[in-house]
N, C-alpha and C positions, 0 to 999 in steps of 0.2 A: 543389053542396051539400057535397061532400067538402071543397073548398077553404074554404068558409065555416066548416065545423065545425072544421077544423084551425086556422084563424086565430083563432077564438074560444077554442078549447081551449088554444092556446098562451098566450093572455092570462089565461084563467081567470076564475072568477066573483069577486064582491066578497068581501072578508074580513069575517068576522063570527063570532058565537058562537051558532049555532042551538041550539034546545032539543033534548032527546032524541027527541021525537016526530018532529021534522023530519028528524033524522039517520036514524032508522029508515026513514021513508018514502022518503028519498032513496036509501038503500042498496037497498031493494026495487026501486025504479024503475030504478036503475042496473043491477041484475042482469037485469031484464026487457029493458032496452035492449041489454045485452051479448049476450043470447041471440038477439035479433033481428038484431044486426049480424053475428053469426057464423052466421046461418042460410044455407042454400044457395039460398033464394029471393030473387030480386032485389027483388021488391015489398016484402018485409019489411025488407030493408036500406034501401031508399029511405025507407020510413015511419019507420024508426029514425033516419035522418039528419035528417028533418024534426023529429022530436021533440027531438033533441039541440039543434038550432038554436032550437027553442021554449024549451027550458030555459034556454039561455044568454041569450036575449032577456029572460027574466024575472029574470035576475040569479042564477040557480042555478049552483052550482059543479059542473061536469060533467067535471072533469079526469080522473076515474077511467076515463072512456070513451075516453081518448086512444089507447091501444094498439089497441082494437077498430076505431076509425075509421081508423087507419093501415093496418091489414090490408086494408081495402077499397080503399085507394089502390093497393095492389099487385095487386088483383084483375084478372083478364083481362076480366071482364064488368062493368067499372066503368060507372056510369050516364052520366058525362060523358066523351064520347070526345075532347073538345077538348084538344089538347096544351097550350094556354095555361093551362087549368084545372089540369092536372097540374103544370105548371111553377110555378104560383102556390102549389100545395100544398107542393111541395118547398122553395120559398123560405121558406115559413113554418116548415118543419122546420129549416131552416138557422139560424133565429133562436132556436130553443128550446135552452136549456142544461140540459135534464133528462137523465135516463138513457134516451136514445133510440138509443144506439149499436147496440142489437140489431136495429134495423129496417133499417139501411143495407145489409146484404147483399141485401135485397130489391131495392134500387134498382140494385145492381151486377150484377143477374142478366143473362145474355145474351139474355133474352127481348126480342124486337123490340117488345113492347107498351110497354116502359118506357124502356129506356136510350138507343137510338139517336136519339131525337128531339133535334134540335139545341138546342132551347130548354131541355130538361130537363137536359142534360149538365152545363152550368155550375152549375146549382142543386144537382145531386147532389154535385158535387165541393166546392162551397162548404159544403154541409152536412157532408160528410165531414171537411173541414178544421176545422170548428168542433167537431164532436162527438168524432171518433176519428181524429185525424191520425196517430197512431202505428200504426194498423192497416195496415201495409204489405202484409200478406197479401191484403187486399181489392183491391189494385191489380194484383197479378201478372197475373191472367187478363184484366184489362181494359186493360193497358198499351198493347198494340198498337192496340186499338180506339180508345183515347183519342188516340194519335198520329195515326191516320188520320182521326179525326173533327175534328181541330183546325181545319182550314180551313173547315168548315161550321158551327162553333159561333158563336153571337153573341159580339160583341167582348169584353164583360166576362167572359163564360164562358171565353174564351180566356186571359185574364189569370190567372184562378184555376187553370185546368188546367195552364198552363205553370209556375206557381209550385209546384204539387204535384209535377209531373213532374221539376222541377229537384231537389227534395229526394229524390225516389225514385231518380233516377239516381246521386246521390252515395252511395247505400247499396248499389247493385247492380252498378256497373261499376268497373273499375280506372281509375286516373288516366291520361288521355291525355298528361299532361305528363311521364310517367315517362321516356320516351325522351330528353328533353332533360336531365332532372336526372341520370340515370345517366351521361351522357356528360361532364357538367361536374363531377361530384363524385367524390371518391376516398375510400375508407375511411381513417380516420386511423390505425388500428392495424394496417394491412397491414405485415407484416414483409418484410425483404429476401429471405428464402428463398421467400416466397410470390410475390414479384415475379419471381423467376428462373423460376418454374414456367410463366410466361406469363400473359397476360391471361385472365381467366375469361370464358367465353362466356355472354353474357346473351341470353335469348330476346327477339327483336324484338317490339315492341308491336303487337298486332293488335286493332283496335277491335271491340267486340261489335256484331253486326248490329243489335240493338235500340238500342244507343247511337247508331249511325249513323242509324237510322230516326227517332229523336227530332230529331236535328240537321237531317236532310233535310226533315222535314215542318214544322219551325218556320221554316225559312229563307224561304219565300214570305211569311210574315206580316210580314217587315220592310217590305213595301210597303203595310201596312195604313194606313188613314187615322186610326186610333185611336192616339194617342201612347202610351197605356198598354200596348197590345199590342206596339208596337215596342220600348218600354223593357223589357218582360218578355222578349222574344226576345233583346235585347242582353245582359241579365244572365244568361240561360241560356247563351249562347255564351261569356260571360266565365268562368262557373264550370264549364262542362262541355266546351267544345270544345278541340281541340288548339290550341297557341299560334299556329301559322301560319294558322289558320282564323278567329281572332277578329276580324281586320281586316275581315271581311265586314260587320260591323255599323256600321262607321265612317260610311259615307255616309248611312245611314238616321238615325243619331243627329244628324249635322250638319243633315240636313233638318228635324229637329224644332226647330231653333233659330229657325225662321221662325214658330213658334207664339206663343201668348200668353206674357206674362212669367212667369206661374206655371209653365207647362210648361218654359220656358227655365231657370228656377231649378233644377228637379229634374234636368233633363237635364245641365246644366252641372256640377252637383254630382257626378254619376256620371262624366262625362267627366274631371273633375278627378282623381278617384280612379284612373281608368284611365291617364291620361297620366303619372302618377308612375312606374308600372311599365313601360309600353310607349309611349315617346314616338313611335316610328315610326308608330303607328296614325293619329295626328291631325296629324302634321307637314305632310303635303300640303295640309291644309285650314286652315293657320294663319291665313289672312286671314279666315276665318269667325269667328274669335274676337277680331278687332279691335273695340275699344269704339266704340259709336255715341253721339252726343250725346243721343239719345232714350232710351237705356238707363237703367234705374233703378240706384241705388247698389249694391244687392246683386248685380245682374246684371253691372255693371262690375267689381266685386271678383272675381267668379268667373271672368270672362274673363281678368282680370289674372293670376289664379292659374294658369290653364291656359297662358297665354303664358309665364309664368315656368317652368312645368314643361317646356315644349317647347324652351326655350332651349338651344342648344349652340354650338360654335365656328363652325358654318357660318352660323347665322341670328342670332347675338347682335347684330350691328351693326344689322340691320333692327329687331329688337325694342327695342333701346335708343333708336333714333330715334323709335319709337312711344311709348316711355315718356316721352321729353322733352316730347311734346305733352300727355300725360296729367298731368304735374306742374303744368301751367298751368291745369288744370281749376278751375272755380269750385266744384266739389264737393270740399270740404276733406277729407272722409273718404276719398274716392277718391284724392286727391292724396297723402295720407299713406300709403295702401296702395301706391301706385306707388313711393314712396321705399323702402318695405320690400322691394318686388319688385326694385328696383335693387340693394339690398344682398344679396339672395339670389343674384342673377346674379353679383355680384362675388365671392361666396364660392364658388359652384359652378364658375365658369369663371375660373381664375387669370389667363388672358391679358388679361382686361378689368378686373381688380381696381383697377389704378391709374387707369384711365379713369373708372371709377365713383366712386372716391374724389374725384377732382378735380371731377367734376360735382356731387357732394354738397357739397363745400366751397363751390362757387359758390352753391349754394342757401342757404347760411348768410346771404347778403346779401338774401334775399327779404323782401318786406314782410310776408308772411303768417307769423304766429307759429307756426301749426300746421305749415307746411312746414319752417320752421327747426328747430322742436323735434324733428320726426321725423327730420330730417337728422342732427341731433346724436346721437340715439339710435342710428341706423344706423352713423354714423361711429365711434361708440364701440365697437360690436361688430366693425367691420372692423379698427380699429386694434389690437385684441387679437390679431389674427392676425400682424401685422408691426409691433410697437411701436417697434422701433429705427430703422425707416426713415421714420417719420412724426412726428418731434418738431416739425417746422415746423407741421404741421396742429394739433397740441395747442396751440402758442403762438398760432396764429391763432384758435382757439376760445376761448382765455383772454381775448384782446382783445375778443371779441364778447360776453363774459359779461355785461357790464352791460346790453346791449341785449336780452338774452333774458329773457323773463318766464315762460315755460312751466315749471312746477315740474319735470317729468320731464327737460326739456332741461338745466336748471340743475344738477340732481342728476347727470346723466350727465357733464357737464363737470367737476364737482367730483370724481367718481369717477376720471375719466381723469387729472386733475392729481395726485390722491393716489396712484394706482397707479404713475404714472411720474414721481413728484416728483423723483427723482434726475436725470432728464434735463432738467428745467426748474427748476433750483435757484433761479433769481432770480425767476421768475414765481409759483411756488407760495406763498411767504410773503406776497406782496402780495395774492393772491386770498384767503388766509385772513384778512388784515387787513380787507378789504372785507366779508367774511362776518361778522366779529365785530361790525361796526357794525349790520348788518341782521338779525342772528340771530333776534331776537324776532319779526320781521315775516315770516319765511319760512314756507313750508309744511313740514309734518312730514317729508316725504321729503327736502327740501333740508337740514333741520336734521340728520337722521341722517348724510347724507353730509358735512356740515360737521364733525361730531364725528369721523368716520372720517379726514377730511383732517388735522384737528388732531393726531390720534394718530399718523398716519404721519409728519407733519413733526416731531413731538416726538422720534421715534426717529431720524430722519435729519438733522435740522437744529435741534437743541434750543436752540442759542444764540439764534437769531433768533425762534423760535416758542414758547419756554417760557412766557412770560407770556401770549401770545395763547391758548395751549392751556388754561392754568389759568382764564383769563377765560371761555372758551367752555364749559369743563366746569362752572363755577359757574352759568352761565346755564342749562345743561341740567339741572342738579341740581334746579332749582325750576320746570321747565317743566310746563305743564298736561297734556301727553301722557305717559302712564306708560311707553310704549315708549322715549321719549327719556330719561326719567329713569333707566330701567333701563340703557340703553346707556351713559349718562354714568357711572354708578357702576361698571359693568363695565370701561370704558376706564380710569377713574382707577386702579382696583386693578391693572389690567394693565400700565400704562406707568409709573406713578409709584411708585418704590420705597418701601416702608414695611415695618414689622414684620408687619403683617397680610397683606400680599400674598404673603409667603413665596417659594417657588420659582417661582411662576407668572410673575414678572417676567422671569425668564431666557429665557422662550420668547415674549416679546412680539413680537420682530422676526419670528420664524418664523411666528407666527400672523397678524400683520397684513400682512406684506410677502411672504407666500408666493406663488410664481408660480401664476397661475390659468389653467385651460384656456380656450381661446377658445370662445365660444358657437357652437353649430351652428345656422345659420338653416335651418329645415326648413319644409316645407309643412304647413299645418294639416290637410291631407287625408291625411297619410302613414299614420296609424293607422286610417283609416276602412275599410280593406280587410278588417278583421275582421268587418264586417257585410256581409250580402248586399246587392248593389246593388239600387237601386230600392225599398228598404224604408224605413219611417219611422225605424227605428233608424239607418240609414246617413245619412239626412238630418239627424237631430238629433245624431248622434255619441254617442248613449247608447242603452242597451238599453231599448227601449220595451216596454210590457206586451203580452204575446201574441207576442213575437218568437220565431221558431223558428230556431235556429242550423243551419247546414249541417254535415252530418257530414263527417268526413275520408274520403278515398277508401279503400276496403278494400284490404288488401294482396293478397288473393285474391278474385276475383269469386265471388259466390254462384252456386248452380246456376241456369243460365238456362232450364232446362226448366220451371220453375214458371210461365213466361209462355206456354208452349205451350197452344194451344186446339185441340181436335179440330174440324176443319172438314170438312163433307161437301160433296163436289163437287155443285154445284147440279143439273146435268143428270142425273147418275147417281142422285142422291137423288130427283128428281122422277119419273124413269122407274121406279125401283124402287117408289116409293110409289103411282103411279097406273097401273101396268101392268094390273091387273085391270079398272080403270075403262075404259081404252082398248080392251081386248078386248071389254068389254061394249058399248062405244060402237058398234062395228061388227059386233056380234053374232057374234063369233068365239069359239067355245067354248075354254075353257082346257084345255090338253092334260094328261091325267092321266099320272102316272108309273107306274101299275099295269100289270102285264103283261097282265092280262085285257082292259083297254080298248084296249091297243095291238093286240091280236090280234082285235079285233072285225071280223067279216067285212064288215059294211056300210061302216064307216068306211074300211077299208083299200082296198076296191074303189073308193070315191070318190076317195081320195087318189091311188091308182095311176093312174086315168084322168085325173085333173086334172093330175098332174105330167107325164105323158108326152104328154098331148094326143092319144093314139092312138085308133084305131077299136075296134069291138067284136071284131075278129079278134085285136087285141093283148090284150084282156081274156081271151079264150078261151085264148090261148097261156099267159098267166100263171097261169090256173087249173090247167093241167096240170102245172105245175112242182111239185117236191117242197116239203115244208113248210120245210126248211132254207133252200132257195133263196128262198122267199117272205120269210123273216125277213131274209135278206141284203138283198133289194131294199127291204124296209121301212126298214132303216137307211140305205140309199143314198138313198132318196127323202126322208128327213128331213134329210139333210145340206144346209147352206145352199148356194145357187147362187153360184158364184164369179164369174159374169159380172156380177152386179148390183153396182154401185158403192155402198158404204155412204154414208149421209148423215152430217151432223155429229153427230147423236145417237149413231150407232154408235161413233164414235171415243171417246166419253166413257162409254158404258155400254150394254150390250145386255141386254134382258130376254128370255131364251130361252123359247120358241122363236120369239118374235115378231121380225120384221125391219122396219126403217124405210127408207123412201125418199121423196124429195120428189116431189110432183106439182104440176101447175099450179093445182090447186084446193084440195088439202089434204094432210095427211100420211096416206098410205094404208099399211096394214099388208100386207106381202107374206107370203103363206102359200103352201102348195102348191096352193091352189084357183085357178081362173081368175079374171081380173080382171072380174068381173061386178059390176053396180051393187049396192051394199049398202044396206040400210035403216039409217039412222042413228037411234039412240035419242035423242030430243030431251031427255029428262030427264037422261040421262047427260052429254049435251053441255053442258047448263047447269051441272051439278055440276062438270064438268071446267074450264069457263071460269072459274067463281067460285073454284075452288081453285087455279088456276094463273094468277094475274093477270099474270105476266111473259110468258106465251105468248099470242100473238095469232092469231086465225083470220083470215088475210089471204091475198090472192092473191099468191103469190111472184113476184118479178120475175126474169126470166132475161135475161141479155145477155152478149155476149162479154167475157171477162175480159181486161182490159188490164193488162199488166205495165209497170212503170216502173223505170228504172235508178236505184238508190240510191247505189251505189259501184262505180266501174270498177276492174277488177283492177290496172291500172297505178297508179292513185292509191292503192288500198288495199294495195299491196305484196303482191299475190297474192290478197287477199280481195276478192271481188266480191259485190254484194248487189242483189237486185231485190225489188220489193214490188208487191202488188196488193191491191185491196179485195174480199174474198170476199162482201160483201153479206150477212153473217150477223149476228144479234144478238150483241153482245159479252158474253161470259160474266163479265167482270171487273166492269164497271159499266154500267148501262143507258145512261148519257150518253156512253159512249165509242164510237168508230168502230173496228170490227175491221179490223186490217191484218195481212197475212201476209208475212213476209220469207223470201226464199230465199237462203241464204248458201252460197257455193261457195269452196272453197280451190283456187285455180289455181296455187299455188306448189309447190315440191318439198319442203317441210317442213311439219310439223304446226303448226297455229295453235292457241294455247291461250287459255283464259279470254276468250272472246268475249262481250261484254256491252254494255249501254247505259251511257254515262257521263253527263256534265253535259248539261243541256238549257237551251234558250233560247226564250222567257223562263223565268225560274226558277219562275214560278207554273204552268207548263205541266204538266198532269196526264197522265202516261203510265204505263201498266201495262207494265213491262218484261218481256221474256222471261227465263227462267232462264238463268244463265250457262252457256255451252257450254264444258265443260272442255277438250275436244280435238276438232279437226277435221282428219281425215287429208287428205293431198294428193289432189286430184281428187274429193274427197267433197263432197256437198251435204247441207244440212239445211234444213227448213222450220219456222219458228217463228211463233207468233202473239203479237201485242201489241195493246193498246188505247190509243187516243189521244182525249182530249177536246178537240175543236177549238172548242168553244163556239159552234157554228153559224157559224164563220168560215173563210174559205179561206186565212187566214194560215198560212204554213208552220210546221211543227213542226220546229225545229232541235235536234239533239242530237248526241252523239258516239257513234260506233260504235267500240268499243275492243277491242283484243286485249291480250295480256300486255305487249307491247312498245310498241305504237303506239296513237294516238288519231286518228280521222278524223271531220271535221265533215261531217255529212250532213243532208239536209233532205227532209221529206215534205210535199208541198203537195197537198191533196185538191181534186178537182173539186167544184163545188157540188152536183152530183147525188149524190155519195157521202156527203154529210152528211144524207141522208134515209133513212127506213125505210118500207116499204110500210104502208099503212093500208087496212083493209077497210071498205067501206060500200056501201049500196045507192044506186041512182040517185036515189031520193027524198031520202035523207040528203045526198047530194052537192049537189043543188040547194039544199037548205035551208041547208047550211053555206056554200055559195057566195054565197047572198043576204046572209049576215052579213059577208062580206069584200068589200065594194064600196068605191067611192071611192078613197081613197089606198091601200087594200089590194089593188087590182086593177091588173094590168099586162097589156097586150094589144098585139098587133102583127099585121100581115098578113104571112104568110110564104109561101114557095114550097114546096109539097108535091109531090114528084116521083112519089109513088105514092098511089093512092086506095084501096088495099087496107088494110083494118083490121089485118090480120096484119102487113103491112110497117110500118104506122105504129106499131103496138105495139113492134115490134122496134127501130125507130129511136128511139123515146122511151126505152125501157128501156136502150138502149145508153148513154144520157146520164145518166139519173136512176134511182135506186133507189126506184121507186114501184110501187104496185099498180094493176092494171087494174080499172076499175069497169064493170060491165056496162051497156050503153046500149041503149035501145029505138029510138034513131035511128041509121040506117045511116051518116049523114054526120057524126056526132059521136062522137068518142072521148074518154073521160074517164079520168083517172088521179088517185090520191090517195096522199098520203104525209105523214109528219110529220118534223120535224127531230129528229135523234138526241139532241141535247143538251137543248133546251128543250121539245120535243114540240109545237112550233107546227105547225098544220095547213097543208099545201101542196096546193092543188088545181090540176090542169092539165086544160084542155079544148081540143080541136082540132076546129073546125067547118070542114068542106070546103065550098068555094064553087065559083065558076067555075074550072075547071081552068086552070092548076095552083095557084091561090091558096087559102089557108086562113086562118082567123082563130085565132090561138093566144092563149089567155088563161090567166094564172096569178093565183090569188087566195091571198094569204098576208099575215100581219102583217109578215113579214120582207121589206121592200121591196127591200133591197139584194140579198138572195139571189134574189128574183124577177127582177130585171133581169139578173143573171148567168145564171140558169137559162134565161131567155128567149133570151139570146144563144146559149147552147150548143145549145138545141133547134132554133133557127132554122138553125144550121149543119148539124145532123144530118138534119133533114127535107129539106134541099136536096140531100142526097147521093142518087145513084141507087141 
């Protein structure tokens, strides 16, 4: 209903001119609806929503109710719990261009009801970009959340979020390129006295952790199947990453060239821009840019542009051989572009200039007029660089002049002959004579160059060309084109002395025969780096509507504390929140802090007898002691027992005076009272389970803890590491397997900055332990980390790093460690087992060395982290668990038959895991 209202309200009702009565009635109705929408009763809100939809269906304008409807989107008690509905509503908001910026802080709230939903995040950011893109302050608190959420957001949402974070990073972090620029540049105004003082010490560049977080979390997206996501990550690295890290995106961009031609066009445009500044990025993949016969013309041209950018002294011979094939192409536009590329190579690499010129001269004999014309134009530009050494080429071009019909080529030859007429004194007048005959039939560009040639020959060889020049100037004086008429009058006044020309005639030679700089053949993509890669403006090479320019890096980074968000440790928070409920659950009275209750005689006698476990004689002895001694004993009795080993909950937070310990059936509270059966409050238990969905009431599995060697001290240069699986829920992410590392310094010196480095594959999700600043010799430390194995036994490869060294290590889990215990009754077990038959069932006859259920449980739990299910049959043992990552149910049953055989059955959707688990259990059950 909310989504429908928002969609309709964003469109609005039909335009019209209602009468005064209708306006007043509508105003009263809107006020009533506003009161209903702002009511605290959900039934009134829902009724108001229905009425709004009804008004819109009748064609009424209900746009005044838009703010009231939006408020209900942010309500915790929204009627539609479906996340797709909320995502639809946010998409509607993103298309509204009204004054709605005030509502977007609602969507950036840290409440889990609105923001963390993967489908909503992209829509929120899109709405933010459309309505209030300059509100950087709304991003601060959500920056890290967005970075960590990227991999889970839908693909088009990833594109929008990456674009926004790119702009945000350019305003909040300092340039990572500074370390390169400062080493290569020197202040122009440094005096000699300052140089004598010695070089100034500049602070080394240290990347902001949030800057690194963005780069690290976007790197896995280079493997995305969506080309837009890959392109977004590539532009992010291009604009934000240090220069030595940008090459990471090269392989992914080359992979996109296998896509459709539309995708190829955009990707090649961006690669063309990148290859101008950093040739080394794409040089190893040069063959990927070779032109195929099936490529369209615009794709061929872009590949040609990239090959030209990548050309250097080492690969120019290979590229020129490739260009020779392209010149013969039937695609005339592509062949002409190839000739221009050859000219650029000849200009940029002086070692092949002569070779390229000779090849272009040979092309002048080609039958294709387009190839000949383009060759002439390129030769003209090349000859300007070394005119004195190529007079033979000018003569050869003059001989071919009659056979060339393309106007641009004929004009280029005329310009060359006129510019270097003194080096071809015999050929130039004859060419002018031929042009005088055909002047009226030539194109305008050829006529203009003919007038210029006549003027230059008049100044250098007036005896032979004076009459020809006057004839051509007379023809031009009455030409139909006004440019030619104006040029003719200007030339006549400039070169022919008369009273009207005045002093201008003295400078005619300096004006017409002045040396001209050689043209620079540059790439058409040279100036496109002013636009952000991947944008429409970059593709069109003009600033498109709505384009937002990237800011320059700030000289000093703003305060990074604005991105800090107070996070409550989950276990400590849950224990502190539900401690009274847990005490009520087991009927344990809360201990009062008042002195009168502590000195209550009945309670103290009970506590004393319960703590000491003594007889009545002990009680009589204690009653004869003085009052001060009794108070001493009370304090002693209340002290925690040191013999009890604290459980995982104790390490994260303790709710005094309650103590926690694990038992085979549940979490019991340890108090001074004896361990007698307690009556459990059913209502409290249901409240606890509903309020703590992350905690499960399950039978805990206990087995021997196996340690595995991660790093030997010889390989690790004194650092050794072992790991084991504690079989506890991971506190970092529910989909992660908890792993504990034991690090030991076996060397004779301190080890510093021990941390986790690069990981393989790059998409591997690991929650690393905090960096260990210093580890003394012979000292050990235990740290925890979480790894998302994605229900696979594939090894997690990563680097265990110190300040000086990096060591490649690997953690490969047994299939049983990828499970977590699940609690269910025997009836539920049989029901779920019936759903997982056929291909979801794996069974085998195994050898069971022991018929004792206790030994069987011990053998199974040593292999798999599953929970024991109570069974009414003495010859059947049942176990239940779920995969940590996907939560798929895994059911294990063992039916004892004729000794020593048994039937082992595993039911699960994960057939591969079932076969591996069956193999491990078979080996464990066969052991005595």
